[in-house]
C-alpha positions, 0 to 999 in steps of 0.5 A: 986776375988770370981767368984760370985763377978766377974760376978756381978761386971764386967761392960761394960767400956765406958771411959778408961785411956791411960795406956797400959795393960801389955802383961802378962795380955792380954796373960792370958785373951787369954789363959783363953778365950779358956777354954769356953765349946766347943762342939766336941772340935772344938776350932773355935777361933782366936784372933787379938790383935790390938795396936798402929798404927794398932789400929789408922788404925781399928778406921779409918775402924770403922769410915768408917763403921759407915759412910757407915751404917748411910749415910742417917741419920742426923749427920752421919759424927758426929756419924762416927767420934765419933765411931772413936774417942771412939776406939782411946781412948783405948790402945788395941782392941781384935777381936774375929774371929770364923772359921764357920763350914759348918754344921749349927748346928756345926756352931751354937754351935761354936757361942756359944762357941765363945760368952763364950770365949769372956765372959771369956775374959771380966771376966779375965780382970776384975779380973785384974781391966782391963775394956772392952767393947764388940762391934759388929755393922757395923765394924764386917761385913765391908769388907775392915776391914775384908780384912785388918785382912786377914780373910777368907770367912769361918771366921766371927767376933763375936765381938771386945773389947775395952780393957783398965783400966777404967776411970769410972765404971758405976753402974750395974742393973739387974732384979732378975734372979728368976723374969725371971724363971719358975720351972717345976716339 
């Protein structure tokens, strides 16, 4: 697959098939993720692959986190159950964890490296016709989930990805990049 085709063709996938993603593909995704630009080669990343019974536990944490965030809003319980059920419809999730440096400049550089690493994951997945959906939201700061993962105080969840074979690939649209560009000579 050509690089430009992968960048322009990759989509966030909302509907997944139940077929498991082979370990060989997951390993390639993880091995390639770490080749993102990384100032000072601090390698701030750690990844957690979650499947099976652990994925069911993660889905329950997601329900609790969404409920805690939306408790005062209408239909909070229904939103929380949908969040849980959406996660249960995928064969795998990958949590991307950053070790946060004490130096705020280094921490920011490392965060940029982390987001690029997660994007690398999504591109490698796409090259194997595997879909992903990048999440942040209340689960990434939900303390019971962080504790379950065994995270330290100096670690933060940058994102978690739902990973699986797409059931439906949505159409993409973007404003032409040149319309958002200024040239200074």
